[in-house]
C-alpha positions in Angstrom: -14.4 23.6 -8.0 -12.6 23.2 -11.4 -13.8 20.9 -14.1 -10.9 19.5 -16.2 -11.1 17.7 -19.5 -8.1 15.5 -20.0 -6.6 13.9 -23.1 -4.2 11.0 -23.3 -2.7 10.0 -26.7 1.0 9.0 -26.0 0.8 5.5 -27.6 -2.0 3.4 -29.0 -4.9 4.3 -26.6 -7.1 7.4 -27.2 -8.4 8.3 -23.8 -10.5 11.2 -22.5 -11.4 11.9 -18.9 -13.3 14.4 -16.9 -12.2 15.5 -13.4 -14.8 17.5 -11.4 -13.2 19.0 -8.2 -10.7 16.1 -7.9 -13.2 13.3 -8.7 -13.1 11.4 -12.0 -16.6 11.4 -13.5 -15.7 10.0 -16.8 -12.8 7.9 -18.2 -13.2 6.8 -21.8 -10.6 4.6 -23.4 -10.6 3.8 -27.2 -8.3 0.9 -27.9 -6.6 0.2 -31.1 -6.8 -3.4 -32.4 -5.1 -2.8 -35.7 -1.6 -3.3 -34.2 -2.5 -7.0 -33.4 -1.8 -7.8 -37.0 1.8 -6.7 -36.7 2.8 -8.0 -33.3 3.5 -4.4 -32.0 2.5 -0.8 -32.2 3.0 0.9 -35.6 3.5 4.6 -34.9 2.0 5.9 -38.2 -1.1 3.7 -37.8 -1.5 4.7 -34.2 -1.5 8.5 -35.0 -4.1 7.9 -37.8 -6.4 6.0 -35.5 -6.1 8.6 -32.8 -7.4 11.2 -35.4 -10.5 9.0 -35.9 -11.1 8.4 -32.3 -10.5 11.6 -30.5 -13.6 13.6 -31.3 -16.0 10.7 -30.4 -14.0 10.1 -27.3 -14.3 13.6 -26.1 -18.1 13.7 -26.9 -18.7 10.4 -25.0 -16.7 11.6 -21.9 -18.7 14.8 -21.7 -21.9 12.9 -22.0 -21.0 10.3 -19.4 -19.9 13.1 -16.9 -23.1 15.0 -17.8 -21.0 18.2 -18.5 -21.3 20.8 -21.1 -18.1 22.0 -22.8 -18.9 25.5 -21.6 -18.7 24.3 -18.0 -15.2 23.3 -18.4 -12.4 25.3 -16.6 -9.3 23.8 -18.2 -7.9 21.3 -20.7 -5.1 18.9 -19.6 -3.2 16.8 -22.1 -0.1 14.4 -22.3 2.8 16.5 -23.6 5.2 13.4 -23.4 7.0 11.1 -23.4 5.6 8.9 -26.2 5.2 8.4 -29.8 5.5 11.8 -31.5 2.8 11.3 -34.0 0.3 10.1 -31.4 1.2 12.9 -29.1 0.8 15.4 -31.8 -2.9 14.4 -32.3 -3.7 14.9 -28.6 -1.7 18.1 -28.2 -3.1 19.7 -31.3 -6.7 18.9 -30.3 -6.2 20.1 -26.8 -4.7 23.4 -28.0 -7.5 24.0 -30.5 -10.3 23.0 -28.0 -8.8 25.3 -25.3 -8.4 28.2 -27.9 -12.0 28.0 -29.1 -13.4 27.9 -25.5 -10.8 30.4 -24.1 -9.7 27.8 -21.5 -6.2 27.4 -19.9 -3.9 24.6 -21.1 -2.3 22.2 -18.7 0.6 20.0 -19.9 1.1 16.8 -18.1 4.2 14.4 -18.0 2.9 11.0 -18.8 5.2 9.2 -16.3 4.4 11.6 -13.5 0.7 11.1 -14.2 1.1 7.3 -13.7 2.4 8.0 -10.3 -0.3 10.5 -9.5 -3.0 7.8 -10.5 -2.7 7.0 -6.8 -4.6 10.2 -5.9 -7.6 9.3 -7.8 -9.1 7.0 -5.1 -8.6 6.2 -1.5 -6.5 5.1 0.2 -3.8 7.7 -0.9 -0.1 7.4 -0.1 1.5 10.0 2.1 4.5 12.0 1.1 7.3 11.0 0.7 6.7 7.6 -0.8 8.5 5.4 -3.2 6.8 4.4 -6.5 8.1 1.5 -8.8 6.9 2.7 -12.2 7.0 -0.2 -14.7 5.7 -0.1 -18.3 6.7 -1.1 -21.8 9.2 1.7 -22.2 10.1 2.6 -18.7 11.3 1.0 -15.3 12.0 3.6 -12.6 12.1 3.8 -8.9 10.9 7.2 -8.0 11.1 9.1 -4.7 7.9 11.2 -4.6 8.3 14.1 -2.2 5.2 16.1 -3.4 2.8 16.1 -6.4 5.4 17.4 -8.8 8.5 17.1 -6.8 9.8 13.7 -7.8 13.4 12.2 -8.1 14.2 9.1 -10.1 16.6 7.2 -7.8 16.9 4.1 -10.0 16.1 3.3 -13.6 16.7 0.9 -16.3 20.0 1.3 -18.2 18.7 -0.3 -21.4 15.5 -2.3 -21.8 12.3 -2.0 -19.6 10.6 -4.8 -17.7 7.6 -4.5 -19.9 9.9 -5.1 -23.0 11.2 -8.2 -21.3 7.6 -9.5 -21.0 6.8 -8.6 -24.6 10.0 -10.1 -26.0 9.4 -13.3 -24.1 5.8 -13.5 -25.5 7.2 -13.0 -29.0 9.9 -15.8 -28.5 7.1 -18.0 -27.2 4.9 -17.1 -30.3 2.2 -15.7 -28.2 -0.1 -13.1 -30.0 0.2 -9.4 -29.2 -0.1 -8.0 -26.6 1.8 -10.8 -25.0 2.4 -9.5 -21.5 -1.2 -10.2 -20.2 -0.9 -13.7 -21.8 2.3 -14.5 -19.9 0.5 -13.4 -16.7 -2.5 -15.7 -17.6 -0.3 -18.9 -18.3 1.9 -18.2 -15.3 -1.0 -18.8 -12.9 -1.0 -22.4 -14.1 2.7 -23.0 -13.9 5.6 -23.6 -11.5 7.5 -20.4 -10.9 10.7 -22.3 -9.9 10.6 -24.7 -12.8 13.4 -22.9 -14.6 16.2 -20.6 -13.5 17.2 -17.5 -15.2 20.2 -15.2 -14.6 19.8 -12.1 -12.4 21.4 -9.0 -13.9 24.2 -7.6 -11.5 23.7 -4.0 -11.8 25.1 -1.6 -9.1 22.9 0.7 -7.0 19.2 1.0 -7.7 19.4 0.7 -11.5 18.1 -2.1 -13.7 19.0 -3.9 -16.9 16.9 -6.4 -18.8 18.7 -6.6 -22.1 20.9 -9.6 -21.0 17.8 -11.2 -19.4 15.9 -11.1 -22.7 18.9 -12.7 -24.5 19.1 -15.4 -21.9 15.4 -16.3 -22.5 16.0 -16.4 -26.2 18.9 -18.8 -25.9 17.1 -20.9 -23.3 14.1 -21.4 -25.6 16.3 -21.9 -28.7 18.5 -24.6 -27.2 15.4 -26.4 -25.5 13.6 -26.5 -28.8 16.6 -28.1 -30.5 16.4 -30.9 -28.1 12.6 -31.1 -28.1 10.7 -29.3 -30.9 7.5 -29.4 -28.7 9.2 -28.0 -25.7 7.3 -24.7 -25.6 3.9 -26.3 -26.2 4.5 -28.8 -23.5 5.9 -26.4 -21.0 4.3 -23.1 -21.7 2.8 -22.5 -18.3 6.1 -23.4 -16.5 8.2 -21.1 -18.7 5.7 -18.2 -18.3 5.6 -18.7 -14.5 9.4 -18.9 -14.2 10.0 -15.8 -16.4 7.4 -13.8 -14.5 8.8 -14.9 -11.1 12.3 -13.9 -12.2 11.3 -10.4 -13.5 9.2 -9.7 -10.4 12.1 -10.7 -8.1 14.4 -8.5 -10.0 12.1 -5.5 -9.7 11.3 -6.0 -6.0 14.9 -6.6 -4.9 15.9 -3.2 -6.0 12.6 -1.8 -4.5 13.5 -3.3 -1.1 17.0 -1.8 -1.3 15.5 1.6 -2.1 13.1 1.5 0.8 15.9 0.6 3.2 18.2 3.3 1.7 15.6 6.0 1.9 13.9 4.8 5.1 10.5 4.7 3.5 7.6 2.3 4.2 5.1 4.0 1.9 5.5 1.9 -1.3 3.5 2.2 -4.5 3.5 0.7 -8.1 2.4 2.2 -11.3 2.5 1.8 -15.1 1.1 -1.0 -17.3 3.2 -3.8 -15.8 1.6 -2.9 -12.4 -1.5 -4.8 -13.7 0.6 -8.0 -13.6 -0.9 -10.3 -10.9 2.5 -11.8 -9.9 3.9 -8.3 -9.2 0.8 -7.2 -7.3 0.5 -10.3 -5.2 4.2 -10.5 -4.3 4.2 -6.8 -3.3 1.1 -7.3 -1.2 2.8 -10.3 0.5 5.7 -8.0 1.7 3.3 -5.7 3.6 3.7 -7.7 6.9 7.1 -9.1 6.6 8.7 -5.6 5.8 6.3 -3.4 7.5 5.4 -1.6 4.3 2.1 0.2 3.5 1.5 -0.8 -0.1 -0.5 1.1 -2.7 -1.7 -0.6 -5.9 -3.9 1.3 -8.5 -7.1 -0.2 -9.9 -6.5 -2.1 -13.1 -8.2 0.6 -15.2 -5.6 3.1 -13.9 -2.5 0.9 -14.6 -2.4 1.1 -18.4 -2.5 4.3 -20.2 -5.7 6.3 -19.4 -6.7 10.0 -19.3 -7.9 9.7 -15.7 -4.4 10.0 -14.5 -3.8 12.9 -16.8 -7.0 14.5 -15.4 -5.9 14.1 -11.7 -2.4 15.5 -12.5 -4.1 18.3 -14.4 -6.4 19.1 -11.5 -3.3 19.4 -9.2 -1.6 21.8 -11.7 -4.9 23.8 -12.1 -4.8 24.4 -8.3 -1.3 25.7 -8.6 -2.0 27.9 -11.6 0.5 25.9 -13.6 -0.5 26.5 -17.2 1.2 26.6 -20.6 0.7 28.7 -23.7 -0.3 27.9 -27.3 3.3 27.5 -28.2 3.6 24.3 -26.4 4.6 21.2 -28.5 4.7 17.4 -27.9 7.9 15.8 -26.7 8.9 12.2 -27.5 11.4 12.3 -24.6 10.4 14.3 -21.5 12.3 14.4 -18.2 10.6 14.9 -14.8 
């Protein structure tokens, strides 16, 4: 009955979780508000705040779980992908903590962990299943054959869906982080008020660079005709953009489900918190005969609970790493 302490520090959240025999008993997330002043994450500032947050976060997680550090059986951590300076803080702490307590180290791939977040709570998907993983830096369709047997069958060739949301928010002068605000305003708008081009990419891959440019030109030209265009039509713009992105994502997912004869469908990553994506996916259950799995909101964005559940599965397989392990800004499955 292993008890795993897990650390996530890939971007701007310092998170620590405890997994007790496959159950998450603590999941502490320390958010960084300093980046709001700059309209995006500043890597150097992120790593410095991680240094300030990590010890208190570990202490808090242990207290919430009611666990003494001497009861731990392993330390899991995000090795990558992510911001190198941020990863370095988490990896260094995990290595030191494990060394001091003579505990095994478990390295976790951040993107795999997003998918394995589905195994935190019931209901759980059955293997094999398809997972649409969408975040600020990644857009992937993954065929999940087993816990750590995953194949990327489609991915973005350039920008991710999360970047399309963030760029749109910046164009509309919405404060950072803009993705949740687009979701908020979209609920009040008409999703078919404006039409945007659909990228014509072969196979199961995506592209959002041209889509972002189309939004930029649309807003620029509309503001030339009416300087108050954005303020007067903000809800409709957000609803139309969100509707377009969701359709682009799900059209490829439908194609993948048909190609791989799979009706077990999941989503993961920060953008999976988007209500438009969640609701549209749920609406497809009956029409397409899918069984849909959507993680709780707290397991969509970066969190250590998903690192903990991945670390737990690796512990059961005796999949450990040594003290020579180092963080990786880019990391394949």
